[in-house]
PDB file as gemmi writes it, atoms N, CA and C in Angstrom:
CRYST1    1.000    1.000    1.000  90.00  90.00  90.00 P 1                      
ATOM      1  N   MET A   1     -10.701 -13.196   4.219  1.00  0.00           N  
ATOM      2  CA  MET A   1      -9.265 -13.151   4.440  1.00  0.00           C  
ATOM      3  C   MET A   1      -8.846 -14.461   5.084  1.00  0.00           C  
ATOM      4  N   ASP A   2      -7.827 -15.062   4.521  1.00  0.00           N  
ATOM      5  CA  ASP A   2      -7.290 -16.303   5.047  1.00  0.00           C  
ATOM      6  C   ASP A   2      -5.802 -16.119   5.296  1.00  0.00           C  
ATOM      7  N   GLN A   3      -5.467 -15.492   6.418  1.00  0.00           N  
ATOM      8  CA  GLN A   3      -4.073 -15.175   6.703  1.00  0.00           C  
ATOM      9  C   GLN A   3      -3.234 -16.425   6.879  1.00  0.00           C  
ATOM     10  N   ALA A   4      -3.828 -17.519   7.346  1.00  0.00           N  
ATOM     11  CA  ALA A   4      -3.079 -18.756   7.507  1.00  0.00           C  
ATOM     12  C   ALA A   4      -2.574 -19.252   6.154  1.00  0.00           C  
ATOM     13  N   ALA A   5      -3.336 -18.994   5.101  1.00  0.00           N  
ATOM     14  CA  ALA A   5      -2.941 -19.406   3.750  1.00  0.00           C  
ATOM     15  C   ALA A   5      -2.148 -18.312   3.054  1.00  0.00           C  
ATOM     16  N   GLY A   6      -1.900 -17.201   3.755  1.00  0.00           N  
ATOM     17  CA  GLY A   6      -1.138 -16.114   3.164  1.00  0.00           C  
ATOM     18  C   GLY A   6      -1.941 -15.245   2.223  1.00  0.00           C  
ATOM     19  N   LEU A   7      -3.253 -15.179   2.419  1.00  0.00           N  
ATOM     20  CA  LEU A   7      -4.107 -14.323   1.597  1.00  0.00           C  
ATOM     21  C   LEU A   7      -4.663 -13.215   2.480  1.00  0.00           C  
ATOM     22  N   TYR A   8      -4.388 -11.989   2.101  1.00  0.00           N  
ATOM     23  CA  TYR A   8      -4.852 -10.822   2.842  1.00  0.00           C  
ATOM     24  C   TYR A   8      -5.767  -9.998   1.953  1.00  0.00           C  
ATOM     25  N   ARG A   9      -6.777  -9.389   2.568  1.00  0.00           N  
ATOM     26  CA  ARG A   9      -7.663  -8.464   1.857  1.00  0.00           C  
ATOM     27  C   ARG A   9      -7.513  -7.094   2.478  1.00  0.00           C  
ATOM     28  N   GLY A  10      -7.772  -6.090   1.666  1.00  0.00           N  
ATOM     29  CA  GLY A  10      -7.694  -4.729   2.162  1.00  0.00           C  
ATOM     30  C   GLY A  10      -8.389  -3.776   1.223  1.00  0.00           C  
ATOM     31  N   GLY A  11      -8.296  -2.497   1.548  1.00  0.00           N  
ATOM     32  CA  GLY A  11      -8.919  -1.483   0.705  1.00  0.00           C  
ATOM     33  C   GLY A  11      -9.040  -0.171   1.427  1.00  0.00           C  
ATOM     34  N   CYS A  12      -9.890   0.662   0.891  1.00  0.00           N  
ATOM     35  CA  CYS A  12     -10.079   2.011   1.424  1.00  0.00           C  
ATOM     36  C   CYS A  12     -11.138   2.029   2.528  1.00  0.00           C  
ATOM     37  N   HIS A  13     -11.423   3.195   3.056  1.00  0.00           N  
ATOM     38  CA  HIS A  13     -12.388   3.360   4.147  1.00  0.00           C  
ATOM     39  C   HIS A  13     -13.824   3.089   3.719  1.00  0.00           C  
ATOM     40  N   CYS A  14     -14.218   3.601   2.552  1.00  0.00           N  
ATOM     41  CA  CYS A  14     -15.614   3.490   2.117  1.00  0.00           C  
ATOM     42  C   CYS A  14     -15.931   2.177   1.411  1.00  0.00           C  
ATOM     43  N   GLY A  15     -14.910   1.391   1.050  1.00  0.00           N  
ATOM     44  CA  GLY A  15     -15.130   0.104   0.404  1.00  0.00           C  
ATOM     45  C   GLY A  15     -15.146   0.147  -1.118  1.00  0.00           C  
ATOM     46  N   ALA A  16     -14.997   1.318  -1.705  1.00  0.00           N  
ATOM     47  CA  ALA A  16     -14.990   1.421  -3.167  1.00  0.00           C  
ATOM     48  C   ALA A  16     -13.744   0.791  -3.773  1.00  0.00           C  
ATOM     49  N   VAL A  17     -12.655   0.744  -3.008  1.00  0.00           N  
ATOM     50  CA  VAL A  17     -11.408   0.128  -3.471  1.00  0.00           C  
ATOM     51  C   VAL A  17     -11.135  -1.088  -2.593  1.00  0.00           C  
ATOM     52  N   ALA A  18     -10.942  -2.239  -3.246  1.00  0.00           N  
ATOM     53  CA  ALA A  18     -10.645  -3.482  -2.529  1.00  0.00           C  
ATOM     54  C   ALA A  18      -9.567  -4.236  -3.284  1.00  0.00           C  
ATOM     55  N   PHE A  19      -8.742  -4.957  -2.528  1.00  0.00           N  
ATOM     56  CA  PHE A  19      -7.675  -5.734  -3.145  1.00  0.00           C  
ATOM     57  C   PHE A  19      -7.370  -6.965  -2.312  1.00  0.00           C  
ATOM     58  N   GLU A  20      -6.617  -7.892  -2.910  1.00  0.00           N  
ATOM     59  CA  GLU A  20      -6.083  -9.058  -2.225  1.00  0.00           C  
ATOM     60  C   GLU A  20      -4.579  -9.095  -2.453  1.00  0.00           C  
ATOM     61  N   VAL A  21      -3.862  -9.610  -1.456  1.00  0.00           N  
ATOM     62  CA  VAL A  21      -2.424  -9.796  -1.574  1.00  0.00           C  
ATOM     63  C   VAL A  21      -2.095 -11.187  -1.047  1.00  0.00           C  
ATOM     64  N   ARG A  22      -1.295 -11.928  -1.814  1.00  0.00           N  
ATOM     65  CA  ARG A  22      -0.856 -13.260  -1.398  1.00  0.00           C  
ATOM     66  C   ARG A  22       0.574 -13.204  -0.889  1.00  0.00           C  
ATOM     67  N   GLY A  23       0.832 -13.972   0.145  1.00  0.00           N  
ATOM     68  CA  GLY A  23       2.195 -14.101   0.642  1.00  0.00           C  
ATOM     69  C   GLY A  23       2.351 -13.595   2.055  1.00  0.00           C  
ATOM     70  N   PRO A  24       3.474 -13.901   2.643  1.00  0.00           N  
ATOM     71  CA  PRO A  24       3.728 -13.466   4.014  1.00  0.00           C  
ATOM     72  C   PRO A  24       4.131 -11.989   4.078  1.00  0.00           C  
ATOM     73  N   ILE A  25       3.847 -11.380   5.193  1.00  0.00           N  
ATOM     74  CA  ILE A  25       4.321 -10.016   5.444  1.00  0.00           C  
ATOM     75  C   ILE A  25       5.730 -10.163   5.997  1.00  0.00           C  
ATOM     76  N   GLU A  26       6.701 -10.005   5.124  1.00  0.00           N  
ATOM     77  CA  GLU A  26       8.095 -10.223   5.504  1.00  0.00           C  
ATOM     78  C   GLU A  26       8.762  -8.961   6.025  1.00  0.00           C  
ATOM     79  N   ARG A  27       8.351  -7.811   5.503  1.00  0.00           N  
ATOM     80  CA  ARG A  27       8.947  -6.543   5.921  1.00  0.00           C  
ATOM     81  C   ARG A  27       7.851  -5.488   6.042  1.00  0.00           C  
ATOM     82  N   ALA A  28       7.932  -4.690   7.076  1.00  0.00           N  
ATOM     83  CA  ALA A  28       7.058  -3.532   7.266  1.00  0.00           C  
ATOM     84  C   ALA A  28       7.974  -2.330   7.454  1.00  0.00           C  
ATOM     85  N   ILE A  29       7.808  -1.340   6.591  1.00  0.00           N  
ATOM     86  CA  ILE A  29       8.749  -0.220   6.561  1.00  0.00           C  
ATOM     87  C   ILE A  29       8.010   1.099   6.743  1.00  0.00           C  
ATOM     88  N   VAL A  30       8.577   1.977   7.542  1.00  0.00           N  
ATOM     89  CA  VAL A  30       8.082   3.343   7.681  1.00  0.00           C  
ATOM     90  C   VAL A  30       9.163   4.256   7.111  1.00  0.00           C  
ATOM     91  N   CYS A  31       8.744   5.135   6.215  1.00  0.00           N  
ATOM     92  CA  CYS A  31       9.650   6.069   5.555  1.00  0.00           C  
ATOM     93  C   CYS A  31       9.332   7.487   6.040  1.00  0.00           C  
ATOM     94  N   ASN A  32      10.358   8.309   6.171  1.00  0.00           N  
ATOM     95  CA  ASN A  32      10.146   9.676   6.655  1.00  0.00           C  
ATOM     96  C   ASN A  32      10.156  10.720   5.542  1.00  0.00           C  
ATOM     97  N   CYS A  33      10.010  10.298   4.271  1.00  0.00           N  
ATOM     98  CA  CYS A  33       9.964  11.285   3.183  1.00  0.00           C  
ATOM     99  C   CYS A  33       8.687  12.123   3.310  1.00  0.00           C  
ATOM    100  N   SER A  34       8.606  13.184   2.544  1.00  0.00           N  
ATOM    101  CA  SER A  34       7.505  14.141   2.691  1.00  0.00           C  
ATOM    102  C   SER A  34       6.131  13.519   2.509  1.00  0.00           C  
ATOM    103  N   ILE A  35       5.936  12.657   1.538  1.00  0.00           N  
ATOM    104  CA  ILE A  35       4.594  12.114   1.301  1.00  0.00           C  
ATOM    105  C   ILE A  35       4.264  10.970   2.250  1.00  0.00           C  
ATOM    106  N   CYS A  36       5.215  10.075   2.504  1.00  0.00           N  
ATOM    107  CA  CYS A  36       4.938   8.937   3.397  1.00  0.00           C  
ATOM    108  C   CYS A  36       4.663   9.399   4.825  1.00  0.00           C  
ATOM    109  N   ALA A  37       5.413  10.387   5.284  1.00  0.00           N  
ATOM    110  CA  ALA A  37       5.216  10.894   6.644  1.00  0.00           C  
ATOM    111  C   ALA A  37       3.831  11.510   6.796  1.00  0.00           C  
ATOM    112  N   LYS A  38       3.386  12.248   5.796  1.00  0.00           N  
ATOM    113  CA  LYS A  38       2.070  12.893   5.886  1.00  0.00           C  
ATOM    114  C   LYS A  38       0.928  11.886   5.777  1.00  0.00           C  
ATOM    115  N   LYS A  39       1.136  10.801   5.015  1.00  0.00           N  
ATOM    116  CA  LYS A  39       0.109   9.767   4.861  1.00  0.00           C  
ATOM    117  C   LYS A  39       0.075   8.794   6.034  1.00  0.00           C  
ATOM    118  N   GLY A  40       1.185   8.657   6.760  1.00  0.00           N  
ATOM    119  CA  GLY A  40       1.257   7.665   7.822  1.00  0.00           C  
ATOM    120  C   GLY A  40       1.365   6.257   7.268  1.00  0.00           C  
ATOM    121  N   TYR A  41       1.992   6.132   6.122  1.00  0.00           N  
ATOM    122  CA  TYR A  41       2.096   4.879   5.392  1.00  0.00           C  
ATOM    123  C   TYR A  41       2.989   3.869   6.113  1.00  0.00           C  
ATOM    124  N   ILE A  42       2.572   2.608   6.151  1.00  0.00           N  
ATOM    125  CA  ILE A  42       3.428   1.493   6.548  1.00  0.00           C  
ATOM    126  C   ILE A  42       3.546   0.611   5.314  1.00  0.00           C  
ATOM    127  N   HIS A  43       4.732   0.534   4.762  1.00  0.00           N  
ATOM    128  CA  HIS A  43       4.970  -0.106   3.473  1.00  0.00           C  
ATOM    129  C   HIS A  43       5.111  -1.622   3.564  1.00  0.00           C  
ATOM    130  N   TRP A  44       4.466  -2.298   2.612  1.00  0.00           N  
ATOM    131  CA  TRP A  44       4.636  -3.733   2.375  1.00  0.00           C  
ATOM    132  C   TRP A  44       4.800  -3.870   0.872  1.00  0.00           C  
ATOM    133  N   ILE A  45       6.018  -4.019   0.417  1.00  0.00           N  
ATOM    134  CA  ILE A  45       6.301  -4.059  -1.016  1.00  0.00           C  
ATOM    135  C   ILE A  45       6.227  -5.506  -1.494  1.00  0.00           C  
ATOM    136  N   VAL A  46       5.372  -5.730  -2.515  1.00  0.00           N  
ATOM    137  CA  VAL A  46       5.137  -7.089  -3.024  1.00  0.00           C  
ATOM    138  C   VAL A  46       5.282  -7.120  -4.544  1.00  0.00           C  
ATOM    139  N   ALA A  47       5.552  -8.297  -5.068  1.00  0.00           N  
ATOM    140  CA  ALA A  47       5.586  -8.492  -6.519  1.00  0.00           C  
ATOM    141  C   ALA A  47       4.181  -8.269  -7.073  1.00  0.00           C  
ATOM    142  N   ARG A  48       4.104  -7.728  -8.282  1.00  0.00           N  
ATOM    143  CA  ARG A  48       2.794  -7.441  -8.887  1.00  0.00           C  
ATOM    144  C   ARG A  48       1.889  -8.655  -8.959  1.00  0.00           C  
ATOM    145  N   GLU A  49       2.462  -9.818  -9.212  1.00  0.00           N  
ATOM    146  CA  GLU A  49       1.627 -11.015  -9.351  1.00  0.00           C  
ATOM    147  C   GLU A  49       1.014 -11.448  -8.022  1.00  0.00           C  
ATOM    148  N   ARG A  50       1.497 -10.920  -6.904  1.00  0.00           N  
ATOM    149  CA  ARG A  50       0.913 -11.211  -5.595  1.00  0.00           C  
ATOM    150  C   ARG A  50      -0.247 -10.281  -5.254  1.00  0.00           C  
ATOM    151  N   PHE A  51      -0.430  -9.215  -6.035  1.00  0.00           N  
ATOM    152  CA  PHE A  51      -1.452  -8.201  -5.775  1.00  0.00           C  
ATOM    153  C   PHE A  51      -2.567  -8.331  -6.807  1.00  0.00           C  
ATOM    154  N   ARG A  52      -3.813  -8.269  -6.337  1.00  0.00           N  
ATOM    155  CA  ARG A  52      -4.954  -8.294  -7.260  1.00  0.00           C  
ATOM    156  C   ARG A  52      -5.970  -7.249  -6.829  1.00  0.00           C  
ATOM    157  N   LEU A  53      -6.205  -6.280  -7.699  1.00  0.00           N  
ATOM    158  CA  LEU A  53      -7.226  -5.264  -7.445  1.00  0.00           C  
ATOM    159  C   LEU A  53      -8.583  -5.890  -7.726  1.00  0.00           C  
ATOM    160  N   LEU A  54      -9.503  -5.808  -6.773  1.00  0.00           N  
ATOM    161  CA  LEU A  54     -10.819  -6.433  -6.901  1.00  0.00           C  
ATOM    162  C   LEU A  54     -11.877  -5.484  -7.434  1.00  0.00           C  
ATOM    163  N   THR A  55     -11.552  -4.215  -7.490  1.00  0.00           N  
ATOM    164  CA  THR A  55     -12.493  -3.211  -7.988  1.00  0.00           C  
ATOM    165  C   THR A  55     -11.911  -2.565  -9.244  1.00  0.00           C  
ATOM    166  N   ALA A  56     -12.713  -1.787  -9.904  1.00  0.00           N  
ATOM    167  CA  ALA A  56     -12.284  -1.151 -11.153  1.00  0.00           C  
ATOM    168  C   ALA A  56     -11.249  -0.060 -10.898  1.00  0.00           C  
ATOM    169  N   TRP A  57     -10.261   0.023 -11.801  1.00  0.00           N  
ATOM    170  CA  TRP A  57      -9.246   1.067 -11.707  1.00  0.00           C  
ATOM    171  C   TRP A  57      -9.887   2.447 -11.751  1.00  0.00           C  
ATOM    172  N   GLU A  58     -11.058   2.567 -12.337  1.00  0.00           N  
ATOM    173  CA  GLU A  58     -11.752   3.852 -12.434  1.00  0.00           C  
ATOM    174  C   GLU A  58     -12.174   4.397 -11.067  1.00  0.00           C  
ATOM    175  N   GLU A  59     -12.201   3.548 -10.057  1.00  0.00           N  
ATOM    176  CA  GLU A  59     -12.526   3.999  -8.697  1.00  0.00           C  
ATOM    177  C   GLU A  59     -11.365   4.771  -8.076  1.00  0.00           C  
ATOM    178  N   LEU A  60     -10.195   4.699  -8.717  1.00  0.00           N  
ATOM    179  CA  LEU A  60      -8.990   5.303  -8.177  1.00  0.00           C  
ATOM    180  C   LEU A  60      -8.623   6.605  -8.875  1.00  0.00           C  
ATOM    181  N   ALA A  61      -8.033   7.494  -8.100  1.00  0.00           N  
ATOM    182  CA  ALA A  61      -7.377   8.685  -8.647  1.00  0.00           C  
ATOM    183  C   ALA A  61      -5.883   8.426  -8.473  1.00  0.00           C  
ATOM    184  N   VAL A  62      -5.066   9.163  -9.197  1.00  0.00           N  
ATOM    185  CA  VAL A  62      -3.626   8.969  -9.097  1.00  0.00           C  
ATOM    186  C   VAL A  62      -2.933  10.313  -8.925  1.00  0.00           C  
ATOM    187  N   TYR A  63      -1.893  10.303  -8.104  1.00  0.00           N  
ATOM    188  CA  TYR A  63      -1.096  11.493  -7.869  1.00  0.00           C  
ATOM    189  C   TYR A  63       0.352  11.168  -8.211  1.00  0.00           C  
ATOM    190  N   ARG A  64       0.970  12.022  -9.029  1.00  0.00           N  
ATOM    191  CA  ARG A  64       2.387  11.880  -9.393  1.00  0.00           C  
ATOM    192  C   ARG A  64       3.090  13.193  -9.101  1.00  0.00           C  
ATOM    193  N   PHE A  65       4.341  13.108  -8.701  1.00  0.00           N  
ATOM    194  CA  PHE A  65       5.116  14.324  -8.476  1.00  0.00           C  
ATOM    195  C   PHE A  65       6.584  14.030  -8.761  1.00  0.00           C  
ATOM    196  N   ASN A  66       7.401  15.050  -8.737  1.00  0.00           N  
ATOM    197  CA  ASN A  66       8.842  14.956  -8.952  1.00  0.00           C  
ATOM    198  C   ASN A  66       9.132  14.221 -10.263  1.00  0.00           C  
ATOM    199  N   THR A  67       9.690  13.014 -10.228  1.00  0.00           N  
ATOM    200  CA  THR A  67      10.056  12.306 -11.459  1.00  0.00           C  
ATOM    201  C   THR A  67       8.838  11.746 -12.192  1.00  0.00           C  
ATOM    202  N   GLY A  68       7.713  11.607 -11.513  1.00  0.00           N  
ATOM    203  CA  GLY A  68       6.500  11.071 -12.128  1.00  0.00           C  
ATOM    204  C   GLY A  68       6.480   9.560 -12.249  1.00  0.00           C  
ATOM    205  N   VAL A  69       7.529   8.886 -11.790  1.00  0.00           N  
ATOM    206  CA  VAL A  69       7.585   7.429 -11.900  1.00  0.00           C  
ATOM    207  C   VAL A  69       6.613   6.774 -10.923  1.00  0.00           C  
ATOM    208  N   ALA A  70       6.636   7.215  -9.682  1.00  0.00           N  
ATOM    209  CA  ALA A  70       5.727   6.652  -8.679  1.00  0.00           C  
ATOM    210  C   ALA A  70       4.293   7.059  -9.012  1.00  0.00           C  
ATOM    211  N   ARG A  71       3.374   6.098  -8.855  1.00  0.00           N  
ATOM    212  CA  ARG A  71       1.953   6.381  -9.066  1.00  0.00           C  
ATOM    213  C   ARG A  71       1.238   6.123  -7.742  1.00  0.00           C  
ATOM    214  N   HIS A  72       0.866   7.204  -7.080  1.00  0.00           N  
ATOM    215  CA  HIS A  72       0.206   7.130  -5.777  1.00  0.00           C  
ATOM    216  C   HIS A  72      -1.304   7.087  -5.997  1.00  0.00           C  
ATOM    217  N   TYR A  73      -1.879   5.904  -5.852  1.00  0.00           N  
ATOM    218  CA  TYR A  73      -3.313   5.716  -6.074  1.00  0.00           C  
ATOM    219  C   TYR A  73      -4.081   5.960  -4.781  1.00  0.00           C  
ATOM    220  N   PHE A  74      -5.278   6.514  -4.927  1.00  0.00           N  
ATOM    221  CA  PHE A  74      -6.149   6.707  -3.772  1.00  0.00           C  
ATOM    222  C   PHE A  74      -7.600   6.670  -4.222  1.00  0.00           C  
ATOM    223  N   CYS A  75      -8.501   6.406  -3.291  1.00  0.00           N  
ATOM    224  CA  CYS A  75      -9.924   6.299  -3.587  1.00  0.00           C  
ATOM    225  C   CYS A  75     -10.496   7.664  -3.959  1.00  0.00           C  
ATOM    226  N   ARG A  76     -11.234   7.711  -5.045  1.00  0.00           N  
ATOM    227  CA  ARG A  76     -11.872   8.963  -5.486  1.00  0.00           C  
ATOM    228  C   ARG A  76     -12.939   9.437  -4.489  1.00  0.00           C  
ATOM    229  N   ARG A  77     -13.536   8.506  -3.762  1.00  0.00           N  
ATOM    230  CA  ARG A  77     -14.643   8.856  -2.865  1.00  0.00           C  
ATOM    231  C   ARG A  77     -14.149   9.274  -1.470  1.00  0.00           C  
ATOM    232  N   CYS A  78     -13.339   8.434  -0.813  1.00  0.00           N  
ATOM    233  CA  CYS A  78     -12.953   8.723   0.570  1.00  0.00           C  
ATOM    234  C   CYS A  78     -11.527   9.252   0.720  1.00  0.00           C  
ATOM    235  N   GLY A  79     -10.724   9.137  -0.327  1.00  0.00           N  
ATOM    236  CA  GLY A  79      -9.378   9.695  -0.297  1.00  0.00           C  
ATOM    237  C   GLY A  79      -8.300   8.818   0.305  1.00  0.00           C  
ATOM    238  N   VAL A  80      -8.644   7.618   0.765  1.00  0.00           N  
ATOM    239  CA  VAL A  80      -7.649   6.757   1.394  1.00  0.00           C  
ATOM    240  C   VAL A  80      -6.683   6.195   0.354  1.00  0.00           C  
ATOM    241  N   ALA A  81      -5.397   6.252   0.697  1.00  0.00           N  
ATOM    242  CA  ALA A  81      -4.324   5.743  -0.172  1.00  0.00           C  
ATOM    243  C   ALA A  81      -3.916   4.362   0.325  1.00  0.00           C  
ATOM    244  N   SER A  82      -4.427   3.315  -0.313  1.00  0.00           N  
ATOM    245  CA  SER A  82      -4.180   1.964   0.179  1.00  0.00           C  
ATOM    246  C   SER A  82      -3.026   1.246  -0.519  1.00  0.00           C  
ATOM    247  N   PHE A  83      -2.578   1.751  -1.674  1.00  0.00           N  
ATOM    248  CA  PHE A  83      -1.423   1.165  -2.346  1.00  0.00           C  
ATOM    249  C   PHE A  83      -0.884   2.140  -3.380  1.00  0.00           C  
ATOM    250  N   TYR A  84       0.347   1.870  -3.846  1.00  0.00           N  
ATOM    251  CA  TYR A  84       0.916   2.673  -4.924  1.00  0.00           C  
ATOM    252  C   TYR A  84       2.028   1.917  -5.628  1.00  0.00           C  
ATOM    253  N   VAL A  85       2.448   2.428  -6.767  1.00  0.00           N  
ATOM    254  CA  VAL A  85       3.583   1.883  -7.505  1.00  0.00           C  
ATOM    255  C   VAL A  85       4.791   2.728  -7.120  1.00  0.00           C  
ATOM    256  N   PRO A  86       5.792   2.136  -6.451  1.00  0.00           N  
ATOM    257  CA  PRO A  86       6.904   2.924  -5.939  1.00  0.00           C  
ATOM    258  C   PRO A  86       7.934   3.301  -7.015  1.00  0.00           C  
ATOM    259  N   ARG A  87       8.513   4.460  -6.853  1.00  0.00           N  
ATOM    260  CA  ARG A  87       9.570   4.934  -7.758  1.00  0.00           C  
ATOM    261  C   ARG A  87      10.772   4.010  -7.697  1.00  0.00           C  
ATOM    262  N   SER A  88      11.110   3.536  -6.507  1.00  0.00           N  
ATOM    263  CA  SER A  88      12.294   2.696  -6.320  1.00  0.00           C  
ATOM    264  C   SER A  88      12.112   1.280  -6.879  1.00  0.00           C  
ATOM    265  N   ASP A  89      10.877   0.823  -6.990  1.00  0.00           N  
ATOM    266  CA  ASP A  89      10.553  -0.518  -7.507  1.00  0.00           C  
ATOM    267  C   ASP A  89       9.295  -0.444  -8.362  1.00  0.00           C  
ATOM    268  N   PRO A  90       9.359   0.167  -9.559  1.00  0.00           N  
ATOM    269  CA  PRO A  90       8.136   0.371 -10.352  1.00  0.00           C  
ATOM    270  C   PRO A  90       7.516  -0.915 -10.889  1.00  0.00           C  
ATOM    271  N   ASP A  91       8.196  -2.039 -10.745  1.00  0.00           N  
ATOM    272  CA  ASP A  91       7.639  -3.322 -11.160  1.00  0.00           C  
ATOM    273  C   ASP A  91       6.893  -4.013 -10.017  1.00  0.00           C  
ATOM    274  N   LYS A  92       6.793  -3.341  -8.874  1.00  0.00           N  
ATOM    275  CA  LYS A  92       6.125  -3.919  -7.701  1.00  0.00           C  
ATOM    276  C   LYS A  92       4.969  -3.025  -7.250  1.00  0.00           C  
ATOM    277  N   ILE A  93       4.247  -3.505  -6.255  1.00  0.00           N  
ATOM    278  CA  ILE A  93       3.165  -2.742  -5.632  1.00  0.00           C  
ATOM    279  C   ILE A  93       3.533  -2.535  -4.167  1.00  0.00           C  
ATOM    280  N   ASP A  94       3.333  -1.332  -3.690  1.00  0.00           N  
ATOM    281  CA  ASP A  94       3.601  -0.996  -2.296  1.00  0.00           C  
ATOM    282  C   ASP A  94       2.252  -0.837  -1.603  1.00  0.00           C  
ATOM    283  N   VAL A  95       1.933  -1.794  -0.762  1.00  0.00           N  
ATOM    284  CA  VAL A  95       0.649  -1.837  -0.063  1.00  0.00           C  
ATOM    285  C   VAL A  95       0.791  -1.133   1.281  1.00  0.00           C  
ATOM    286  N   ASN A  96      -0.195  -0.322   1.621  1.00  0.00           N  
ATOM    287  CA  ASN A  96      -0.225   0.331   2.924  1.00  0.00           C  
ATOM    288  C   ASN A  96      -0.794  -0.662   3.936  1.00  0.00           C  
ATOM    289  N   LEU A  97       0.046  -1.160   4.827  1.00  0.00           N  
ATOM    290  CA  LEU A  97      -0.408  -2.160   5.799  1.00  0.00           C  
ATOM    291  C   LEU A  97      -1.510  -1.643   6.717  1.00  0.00           C  
ATOM    292  N   ARG A  98      -1.654  -0.332   6.822  1.00  0.00           N  
ATOM    293  CA  ARG A  98      -2.760   0.220   7.619  1.00  0.00           C  
ATOM    294  C   ARG A  98      -4.110  -0.053   6.953  1.00  0.00           C  
ATOM    295  N   CYS A  99      -4.087  -0.431   5.686  1.00  0.00           N  
ATOM    296  CA  CYS A  99      -5.315  -0.682   4.929  1.00  0.00           C  
ATOM    297  C   CYS A  99      -5.582  -2.168   4.711  1.00  0.00           C  
ATOM    298  N   VAL A 100      -4.823  -3.036   5.375  1.00  0.00           N  
ATOM    299  CA  VAL A 100      -4.990  -4.481   5.241  1.00  0.00           C  
ATOM    300  C   VAL A 100      -5.763  -4.992   6.444  1.00  0.00           C  
ATOM    301  N   GLU A 101      -6.824  -5.743   6.169  1.00  0.00           N  
ATOM    302  CA  GLU A 101      -7.687  -6.269   7.235  1.00  0.00           C  
ATOM    303  C   GLU A 101      -6.925  -7.220   8.154  1.00  0.00           C  
ATOM    304  N   GLY A 102      -7.152  -7.083   9.447  1.00  0.00           N  
ATOM    305  CA  GLY A 102      -6.583  -8.002  10.421  1.00  0.00           C  
ATOM    306  C   GLY A 102      -5.129  -7.760  10.788  1.00  0.00           C  
ATOM    307  N   VAL A 103      -4.525  -6.739  10.213  1.00  0.00           N  
ATOM    308  CA  VAL A 103      -3.131  -6.424  10.534  1.00  0.00           C  
ATOM    309  C   VAL A 103      -3.118  -5.322  11.582  1.00  0.00           C  
ATOM    310  N   GLU A 104      -2.472  -5.590  12.702  1.00  0.00           N  
ATOM    311  CA  GLU A 104      -2.359  -4.595  13.755  1.00  0.00           C  
ATOM    312  C   GLU A 104      -0.966  -3.974  13.710  1.00  0.00           C  
ATOM    313  N   PRO A 105      -0.872  -2.698  13.321  1.00  0.00           N  
ATOM    314  CA  PRO A 105       0.437  -2.058  13.192  1.00  0.00           C  
ATOM    315  C   PRO A 105       1.313  -2.164  14.438  1.00  0.00           C  
ATOM    316  N   GLY A 106       0.724  -2.146  15.621  1.00  0.00           N  
ATOM    317  CA  GLY A 106       1.491  -2.230  16.859  1.00  0.00           C  
ATOM    318  C   GLY A 106       2.192  -3.563  17.057  1.00  0.00           C  
ATOM    319  N   ARG A 107       1.785  -4.569  16.313  1.00  0.00           N  
ATOM    320  CA  ARG A 107       2.396  -5.898  16.441  1.00  0.00           C  
ATOM    321  C   ARG A 107       3.447  -6.172  15.372  1.00  0.00           C  
ATOM    322  N   LEU A 108       3.615  -5.236  14.454  1.00  0.00           N  
ATOM    323  CA  LEU A 108       4.596  -5.414  13.386  1.00  0.00           C  
ATOM    324  C   LEU A 108       5.987  -5.007  13.855  1.00  0.00           C  
ATOM    325  N   ARG A 109       7.000  -5.682  13.336  1.00  0.00           N  
ATOM    326  CA  ARG A 109       8.376  -5.250  13.548  1.00  0.00           C  
ATOM    327  C   ARG A 109       8.678  -4.252  12.438  1.00  0.00           C  
ATOM    328  N   ILE A 110       8.761  -3.004  12.793  1.00  0.00           N  
ATOM    329  CA  ILE A 110       8.896  -1.919  11.821  1.00  0.00           C  
ATOM    330  C   ILE A 110      10.364  -1.611  11.555  1.00  0.00           C  
ATOM    331  N   GLU A 111      10.711  -1.529  10.273  1.00  0.00           N  
ATOM    332  CA  GLU A 111      12.019  -1.048   9.852  1.00  0.00           C  
ATOM    333  C   GLU A 111      11.850   0.423   9.454  1.00  0.00           C  
ATOM    334  N   HIS A 112      12.834   1.214   9.705  1.00  0.00           N  
ATOM    335  CA  HIS A 112      12.768   2.640   9.348  1.00  0.00           C  
ATOM    336  C   HIS A 112      13.687   2.932   8.173  1.00  0.00           C  
ATOM    337  N   PHE A 113      13.161   3.707   7.232  1.00  0.00           N  
ATOM    338  CA  PHE A 113      13.908   4.077   6.042  1.00  0.00           C  
ATOM    339  C   PHE A 113      13.990   5.602   5.981  1.00  0.00           C  
ATOM    340  N   ASP A 114      15.187   6.112   5.791  1.00  0.00           N  
ATOM    341  CA  ASP A 114      15.381   7.569   5.715  1.00  0.00           C  
ATOM    342  C   ASP A 114      15.212   8.049   4.282  1.00  0.00           C  
ATOM    343  N   GLY A 115      13.983   8.287   3.894  1.00  0.00           N  
ATOM    344  CA  GLY A 115      13.670   8.771   2.550  1.00  0.00           C  
ATOM    345  C   GLY A 115      13.778  10.291   2.438  1.00  0.00           C  
ATOM    346  N   ARG A 116      13.916  10.945   3.554  1.00  0.00           N  
ATOM    347  CA  ARG A 116      14.045  12.400   3.565  1.00  0.00           C  
ATOM    348  C   ARG A 116      15.418  12.824   3.086  1.00  0.00           C  
ATOM    349  N   HIS A 117      16.438  12.026   3.386  1.00  0.00           N  
ATOM    350  CA  HIS A 117      17.815  12.378   3.033  1.00  0.00           C  
ATOM    351  C   HIS A 117      18.297  11.452   1.948  1.00  0.00           C  
TER     352      HIS A 117                                                      
END                                                                             
């Protein structure tokens, strides 16, 4: 991980899922909708070209609900949800900042989004 160059690495708990993201962490968002609240997700929404999955897509399971547009990916082995394709921005990737190496959630300036209403 080279945070000075804007390159971050992350993944799941067991290491079966790994990824890289390029660019600055400009926004960190916590949403109170039913799924985000239960996951404890801290959102970092990035353009697809800034995200690179380093492991095979076959290591991931996917969960869809409601409209089916959002694709919530998680590790088949440990169950950690480190990123997903958001319904609101299906052309982007929403990275869980809790799964990014070297990022301390307590030091982030968190924005709150009311996804429940």
